[in-house]
C-alpha positions as CSV (number, residue, x, y, z in Angstrom):
1,M,5.4,21.2,-5.4
2,T,2.5,19.1,-4.0
3,I,2.2,15.1,-4.8
4,Q,-1.5,14.3,-3.1
5,S,-3.6,11.2,-3.9
6,A,-6.9,11.5,-5.2
7,K,-8.2,10.1,-2.5
8,H,-6.7,12.4,0.1
9,D,-9.2,13.1,2.8
10,G,-6.7,12.5,6.1
11,T,-8.3,8.6,6.4
12,N,-4.7,7.3,5.5
13,S,-6.0,5.7,2.4
14,Q,-3.4,5.9,-0.1
15,D,-4.3,5.0,-3.9
16,I,-0.8,6.2,-4.9
17,I,1.6,3.4,-4.3
18,V,5.4,4.3,-5.5
19,D,7.7,1.2,-5.7
20,G,11.4,1.9,-5.8
21,E,11.6,-2.1,-6.8
22,G,14.7,-2.7,-4.2
23,L,16.8,-1.2,-6.5
24,Y,16.2,3.1,-6.6
25,Q,15.4,6.0,-4.2
26,I,12.1,6.8,-4.8
27,F,12.6,10.9,-4.6
28,S,15.7,13.5,-4.5
29,I,14.8,16.8,-2.9
30,D,16.9,19.9,-3.8
31,S,18.1,22.6,-1.1
32,D,15.7,25.2,-2.7
33,C,12.6,23.0,-3.0
34,Y,9.8,23.0,-0.6
35,V,7.8,19.7,-1.3
36,N,4.4,18.7,0.1
37,I,3.2,14.8,0.0
38,Y,-0.2,13.5,1.1
39,G,-1.4,10.1,1.1
40,I,1.3,8.3,-0.8
41,T,2.9,5.0,-0.1
42,F,6.5,4.8,-0.3
43,I,7.5,0.9,-0.4
44,N,11.1,-0.9,-1.6
45,G,13.4,2.5,-1.9
46,K,17.4,1.9,-2.0
47,S,20.2,4.0,-1.6
48,E,23.1,5.0,-0.2
49,Y,21.2,7.9,1.5
50,G,17.5,8.3,2.3
51,G,16.2,4.2,0.8
52,A,12.7,6.6,-0.1
53,I,13.5,10.2,0.0
54,D,16.7,12.3,0.2
55,S,16.0,15.9,1.3
56,E,18.1,18.8,1.2
57,G,14.9,21.2,1.2
58,N,12.0,21.6,3.1
59,L,9.5,18.5,3.4
60,K,5.8,18.5,4.7
61,I,4.4,14.6,4.7
62,E,0.7,13.6,5.9
63,D,-1.0,10.3,5.8
64,S,1.7,8.7,4.0
65,I,3.1,5.2,4.5
66,F,7.0,3.9,4.4
67,K,7.6,0.2,3.9
68,N,10.3,-1.9,3.6
69,N,12.9,1.3,2.2
70,I,16.6,0.6,3.1
71,A,19.4,2.7,2.6
72,T,23.4,1.3,2.9
73,E,24.7,4.3,4.9
74,Y,22.5,6.2,6.8
75,G,19.0,7.4,6.9
76,G,16.9,3.9,6.3
77,T,13.2,6.0,4.9
78,I,14.8,9.6,5.0
79,C,17.5,11.6,4.9
80,S,17.9,15.2,5.4
81,D,21.0,17.0,4.8
82,G,21.3,21.0,4.7
83,E,21.0,23.6,6.7
84,E,17.6,26.0,7.6
85,L,15.4,22.9,6.7
86,N,12.5,21.9,8.2
87,I,10.7,18.3,7.8
88,Y,7.3,18.1,9.4
89,I,5.3,14.9,9.3
90,K,1.9,13.9,10.9
91,N,-0.3,11.1,10.7
92,S,2.5,8.6,8.8
93,R,3.3,4.9,8.8
94,F,7.0,3.9,8.8
95,I,7.3,-0.3,9.0
96,N,10.4,-2.3,8.7
97,N,12.6,0.6,7.2
98,S,16.4,0.4,7.9
99,A,19.8,1.7,7.7
100,L,22.5,-0.4,7.8
101,R,25.1,1.8,9.3
102,E,23.9,3.4,12.7
103,N,23.5,7.4,13.3
104,T,26.8,9.1,14.6
């Protein structure tokens, strides 16, 4: 699946903003999925694992912004858990994201 901003041109200009309102995780990706995300802004996601995204599948992110996402456990912005998965991130910004527990 591909999720792409209509203005995606590599200039980091997002016209799609997905807001978790400080209450919800924005995306959960299953283990058999391949997801491409281009030019999207993710703000105010909140979850136990991965404030913005919890991924057990393959994930490619380009030209996106992650801001003010929080996990009450691990993975403030993205939590990845699974065998043989790939996560590729290019030309993206991470601003003020946090996890309440440190990684072990």
